[in-house]
Every structure is written in structure tokens, then in C-alpha cells.
N, C-alpha and C positions, 0 to 999 in steps of 0.2 A: 504494500500500500504506500502510495506517495505521501510521505509525512511532510507536508508543506509547512513553512513557517510564516507567521503573520507579523507585520511590523506594528508595534503598539506605540502610539504617541503619548504625549504628556496629558494626563487627565486633570480635570479641575478638582478643587477641594470636594471631598465626599464621594468622588467617583471611585468605584471599586471594580476592577477588572476580574469578572468571574464569568465562566460559561453559564449559559442559561440553564443547563441541566443541573448545575449545582444547587439551584434553588427552585427550579421550575417543577411543576406537577400539572396534572390534568385540571387542577383548580385555578390555574392562571387566569387573570381577568383580561378580557379583550374589550376594546372600545365598543360601546353600543352606538356611538355616532362619531362620524369624522367629517370635517369640512375644511376647505382650503381655497384661497383665491389665487394660489400660485399657478404657474404655467404647467398645464397637464401635458406630459410627454411620456408615452408608453406606460401609462398607469402610475406615474409618479408626479407629484406636484412640486415644481421647482420654485424656491424662494430666491429671487435674484434681482429684484427691482432696485433702482437707485434711491427711490423714495422711502424704502423700508416699510412699505405698507402691506406686503404679502406675508401671510401667516399660514400655519397649519394648526388645527385644534381637534382634540379628542375629548369625548365625554365617556366616563366610566360610571356605571350604575351598579347598585347592589353590593357595594363594598362594606364588609362588616365594620361596625363601629370599633374604635380603639385608638389609643395614642401612639401605638408602635410605629416605627419608621416604615415607609413603603419602599420597595425596590422595583425600579423600572428597568426593562431592557429596551434600548432604543436602537433601531437600525435605520440608517439614512444613506443616501447617495450624496457625494460631494465632489466638486471640482473647482478649479480656480477661475473659470470663465465659461462662457457658452462653448460647448464642444471642447472643453479644456483638458488639462493634463490629468494623469493618473496618480494614485497614492497620496491624495491630498486629505489631511484631517479636516475636521470642521468644528466650529465653535458657534454657539447660538444661545439666546436667552430663553430659559424655560420659566413660564409663568403658570402657577398651579394653585388650586384651592377649591373652596366651596362656593358655588355660583350664587347661592341665596335664592329666596323666593318671596313674593309678596312685598311687604314692607321690610322684610329682613334682608339686609345687605349681605353681599358675599364677603369672603375673607380669602385673600390671595397672597402668595409669597413668590419671590423671584430668586433665581440662581443662574449662574452661567455654567454651561455644560460644554465640555470638549470631548468629542468622540474620535478615537483613533481610526485610521484607515486599516481595515483588516483584509483587504483584497489579496488573494494568493498571487505569487509572482507571475504566473502564466495567465492571469485574468486579462483578456484583451481590453476590458473597460477600465477596471481598477478604481471604481468609484465607491465601493462598499465601505461604510463606516459603521461600527457597532461598539456598544459599551453598556455597562450597567451602572446606574446612578441611584443613590439612596437619598430620599427626601424625608423631611420631618412633617408629620401631620399633627403635631401637638397643638397647633392653633385651631384645628377643626376636627377634634377627635370623634364627634358624633355624626359627621357627614357621611352619608352613604353614596352620594353622587359627587364626583370630583371631575374638574375640567383641567386639561393641560394644554397650554398654548405655546407654540414655538415661533420666535421672531429672530431675524437677523439684526445686528446692532450697528454695523458699519457698511457704507455703500461698497467698499472694496473688499468686504469679507467674502469668504468662499461661498459659492452657490451651493445650496443644500436642498435635497428633495426628500419628501415623505409620502407615505400612503397610509391607509387605515391600519395595516399590519405593522407599521413602523414602531409602535409603542405597545407594550404589554406590561401589566403589573404582575410581578412574580410573587407567588405564594409559596413559602417554604413548607415542605412536608412536616407533618406532625413528628415530634420526637418519638422514636421507636425504642421500646424497651429491649433489653438483651434477649435473644432467643432462648427458649427453654428446651431441655432434653427430657423425654419421658419414655418409660418402657411399660408394656402391658402384657401380662400373661393371658393366654386364651381363656375364654369363659367356659368352653366345653371342648371335648375331644371325642371323636368316634373313629372306629377303624374296622376294616375287614382284612384279616390276615391271620398269621400263626403267632400266638402269644407264647413267648419264650423268655423266662427270667425277667419279666416286667416290661419287655418291649414287644411290640407287634411287628412281625416281619411280613413284608410284601414280596412275594416270590412266585406268584401265579397270576393269571388273568383275573381281573376284577378285584384284586387286592388294592386297598387304598388306605391312606391316613388322612384324617380331616380335622382341622382346628376351626373353632368359631370364635369371633370377637364381636361382642355386643357393641352398639353405638357408643361413641365417646362424646362427652360434652366439653367442648373447648370454646366457650363463649368469650368473645373479645380477642380471639387469636386466629391466626391463619396457619394451616399445616404446610410447612415448608418442604418437608421430606419425610417419607415413611418407608421403613425397610423391615422385611421379615428376616430374622436370624434363626438358623437351624443348626442343631447338633444331632446328627443321625448316625446310625451304624450302617456300614456297607461292606459287603463281601462278594466273592465271585460265584458262589454256589452254596448248596447245603453243606454245613460244617466246613465252610470255606476258609480262604487265606486272608492275609494281611496286606495293607497298603493299596487297596483298590478305591479309586474314585468313581463317580457316577454322574450322569445327567438324568434328571427326573422331571417328567412333565408336571406343570402346575396348572390348575384350573381354579379361578376365583369366581365366586358367586356372590351376588347381593343377598340380602335376607328375604327377597321375594323369589329366590331360587333361579335367578336369571344369570347366565354367564356374562361377566363384565370384563374379564381379562384372561388371557392365556399366556403362558411363558414356560421357561425352563429353569430349573434350579440346578446349578452346578455345585456338586459336593466334592470337596477336595480332601484327600487323605494324604497326610504328610508322613505317615509311619514308614520306616525303613528297617530292614530290607523288605521289598515286596516279595510275597511268597504265596503261591497258589494252592498249596496243600492245607490241611487242617491245622490251624494255629490255636484252636480252643478258644476263640473269641478275642484273642490278642490282635491289636492293629486294625480294629474295625471302625474306630472313631473318625468321623468326617465333620466338616463344617461348611456352610455356604450361606449366601445372602441373596435375597431377591427384593429389588426396589419396586414398590407399587407405582405404576404409571400414573395413576390418579390418587395422590395422597389424601384427598378429601374423602375417599371411600371409607376411611376409618371412622368418619363422623356418623355415617349411616349404618355401620356394621357390615360384616362380610364373613364368608366361609372360604377357607383355602384348602384345596385337596391335592395331595400327591398320589399319583396312580402308577401302578406297575404296567408295562415294563420300564424299569430304569436300564440305562445302557452305558457302555464304556464311553467316556467322553472324547478320547483321542485315539486315533488309529496308530497301532504299533505293528511291528513285524509278527509278533506272536499272537496278537489279539486285535482284530480289526474293529473299527467303529461299528456299533450296533450289537456287540456282544452283551447279553443280558447281565444285570447285576441284581442282587438281593439287597433291600434296604429295610431298616427297622427303626422305630421310634416310639415315643410316648407323649403324653400331654406336655411334659416339661421340655420336650425337644424343640419347641418353637417359641420365639419371643418377638413381639412387635416393638420396635424402637422408632421414635419419631421426634421431629423438631417442630416446635410451635413458635411462631413469631407473634408480635402484638398486632392488634387490629390496624395500627398505624402502618406497620410494615406491609400489610396487605393492601391498604389503600394507596400507598405511594408507588405501587409497582409500575404504573404506566406514566412515562415522562414524555413531555414534548421537548425534543432536543433537535439539534442540527447535526449535519454530517461532520462539520468542523469539530463539534463537541466530542463526538465519538472517536474520530481519527486522532484528535489531539491527546486524548487520555482514554484509550479503549478499556484498560483494566478497571476504571471507575464505573463502567457501565456493563461489564461482563455479567451475563445472566439476567439483566434487567429487561423488562418489556418497555419499549419506547414507541413513540409516534414520530414519524419523520415525514416532512414534506419536501419534495424534490422533483426531479425530472427523470424520465425513463430513457435509458441508453442501451437497452438490449444487450447484445453481445459485443459491444465496442470494447474489447479486452485491452486495447492499447491505452485506455484511460487509467488503468491501474497497474501497479507492479506485481500484485499478488495473483496467484492462480485461482481458478474457480475453487471455492472451499469444499464443496460437497460433490457436485456433479458437473459435467460439461454444459448442462443446461442452465446453470446459475447465471443470473443477469445483473445488470449494473444500475445503481441509483446514483444520481449526481445532483449537486446543489452548490452554487457559488464557487464553482471550480474545484470542488472536492468530490471524490467518487469512491464507492465501495460496492462489494458484491452483495446480492440478495439471493438466498436459496429458497426455493419453494414456488408457490403459485405465481404465474405471470399476470400482469394487469389484463383484465378482460378486454379483448378487442385489439390489443397491441401485439405486434409481431417483433420478436427479438432481432430478426435479420433485416427488417425494413428501416433503413436510415431515415426515411421520411417521417417516421413516427418518433424518432429520437427527439428529446426535449419536451415531450408531452408531460404536463404536470400530473403528479400522482401523490397519494398519501399512503404510506406503508406503516403498519403496526406489526411489530415482531420483537423477538428476543435478540439481544446482542451476544454474539459468540466470537471466539478468538481462535485463530490458528497460529501457531508459532512456526513459521517457515524456517527460521534460523535463530540463533541466540540474539540477533540484533534486528530481526524483521518480524514484527507483530502485525498480523493481518486480521483486523476485525471484519465481521460480516453480519448480516441480519438474517435470522431464521424467521421467515415471514409467517404471520398469523392471518393477516388480511391486507388487501391492497385495493385501492380505489382510484380510478381515473377521475381527476378533478375537472369540472366544467369550467370553460373560459368565462370569466366575469368581467364586465365593464365597470369602470369606476363611476 
């Protein structure tokens, strides 16, 4: 992945350079109204008049009351003149406050804001400026509607452009409590097999071991991970030998007796030496784990069944794959272990971020579900340094000169090989994953959950 660097200029007092993902969440406030008398060019309103009468103004409604500072992310275009140069920072006056109503007058405050130019080096336009600014609302803590107005202050100041999406109010996620680790023994155990010295052995067709877990109550928490842990006995035949591992089929049912998951439990035997003759039960102990694909299943309860035949997991010269195994266990042979996070962890899972945020610090977002807006670039592999992360059909998302791969569903109606469709606006929701191509090359990509082609909108 091309790890491009951005030039950051001098910020004004109280400006904090943070990526939007550090504070953003799906609760971010967007403007309910936008207006400007600037010169409209390609969806952006340019403030550039000598009389300094042009402005851009946003209204935000439904803001919770409080005296805490507000954090804005502001994105603008800037240049030094009409059709001017690249990589120009911008400075402007920000007027903000409570507009008032009826006989009650408004309360407004003013501050100067400087935005650095963050355009990547290969950006042919080079006009993008972005930054995060903190403002005090102590003068109007009860206001639920706030107005923000931007004006230039000098006739020879940089030309600057805005649109409706240029300003958002970032809402920090709720503070999350540390995750908790829990274990649960099965509430019941049934079996069909041969009972020998406290264990039930599965060694014929229709033999099975089955454990039941009743529904768990985890109010206020989200199940992050749930894993089944097993300690079972395995051997190669009746009165068999030591050191044998096995692969055992798993079937998981909900409490309505519906199959909800199928899998394989790999049981590993570390005993040595491996011996195929009668060892009198010595060297039978194995262990293995199985992670539930849907960890929330433990909230509604489930049954887990292991069925014969178990088979040899790896092919060897003496024993090919598929060779039957005998396995045995009891109620205490299975243990559910899971991690529960706070409700805040569950609600902060979906973040509105930019490609720049992810590419700049991929480890900060690994495993997080994010929402990204960008353009479709199909199979234009020359835009990235990393190979397709999962399959050759993986495709590319781009925004502001930054690009990364997406694996999964293509946008409906868009062809990855049709260059005429490159640049189409799309919105992607997915999980951030990372491939380590070398010790110094980290390749983030998106495992798509949903993708939507955005309709063209006029200002």
C-alpha cells in the first residue's frame, strides 16, 4: 500500500490535528442546513471576492445540551488565486453560536482557524485542506441549535471553498469498560456410546456426545468472542494406542432444534512416543478448541454435538487421511469461554472514517467495522503497491488520492474491468483487516459487509 505523507501547516490556537476516526462515530452530527453566496464550481462554493462579502454557513440541530467543548472536523479547498497553485493552506474567521429566537438575542463567538493542506503528493489538484478544531460552548450550554459561519478576512487571503459536507461535529464514543472473561460449564450432557470408566466412547455409527448450554444473561454487554474448549480421549481402535489425534464433526443446534452451525473440531494429542498397540489407556488425552461463528448464540442457548466417525487429521505414509478414530468424553470434557465487552464497546463498532485515516494508522482500526465513502476503481491494480489480499477478484476503493483493496461483494451494476465506471461514488461498510506482506509493508484492506452506489446530487 502506498503510504503517502501529508504536509501539515501551522495550526491556530486550539487546533488539534487528529484523524476523524479518533473521535468520530456513527453519532457524528451533520448540518441540517447549508447556505453560501460564494461562486459555485463543481459542487463547491468559493469565497474569493475582494469585498469580503461571501460566506458559507451551516446550521446544526438536535445537539445535546452541555458545557463541554465541541470538536469540529473541517474540510475545504484552497488556492492562492483563481485556477491557482497547489498545496496552499488556508486561514479564515469562524463565527459560531446560538442564533436566538423571538425577543431572545443570539450569542456568538469568533476565532481564527488555519487549516493545513493535506493533499497527497500525486494529487493533480492539490487543493484539499483538513483539520480538527475545538471550540468552547460555555457561553451557550443549553443551545440545541448552533450556527457556524465562515468568512475571509483579507482581500488577498487564499481563496477557500466549502460545501455542506465540509463541516461535521465529532462525537467521541462512550468510554468503554475493560472486557471481561467468563467461563460456563454445560447445563446438561447426553450421549450415545460405550460407557467405560466414567467416559462415553464413540466408536460406531450413531454414537455421539452432546452438551447443552442454557441462555446466558449479559445485559449491558456485547459478546466479543466465544470459544468451546474440549479435553477428550482419542485412540486408534478398541484397546488402542497412544499419541493419536483426530478430526471430529461438530453440529450446533439452537434450542428450537434447528441446525445453526457446522464445523470440525481438531483434537491434538501431544503424547510421545506414538504407539498403535494396546497402551492400557496411557497417551489418550487430547485437547482442541472451536470458535463459534456467531458468539451471540450463547445468549439464546444452544446444543453442541460431536458425532462419530472421527478421522485421522493428517495423511501419513502409514495411515492415510480418513482412517477412523475412537473418541470419548464426559460432561466435564467441554467448557465454554467467552469475552464480554461493555455496551459502549458494542455501540462504537461502526466508525465513519476516511481512507487516509486507515492507511495512515491501519493497526488502530484493525478489526473495527467502518463506513467509508469513496470512488470505485475496479481492478486498477496499478493504484496500489499491495497485492489482492484474498482473491484475484478483490477490487479497489479510492478517495482523495488514496487507495486500498476491498474483498467481497462488488457494487451493484458496476463492472471491475470497465474504466468508464471508475470514479463512481460508493459507500462501503466493512471490517478493517491487515496483511503483513513484509516486516516493513503493512497492507490494510476492507472485508466488505455492504456496498452502495451513491446517487449524483446537485447542490
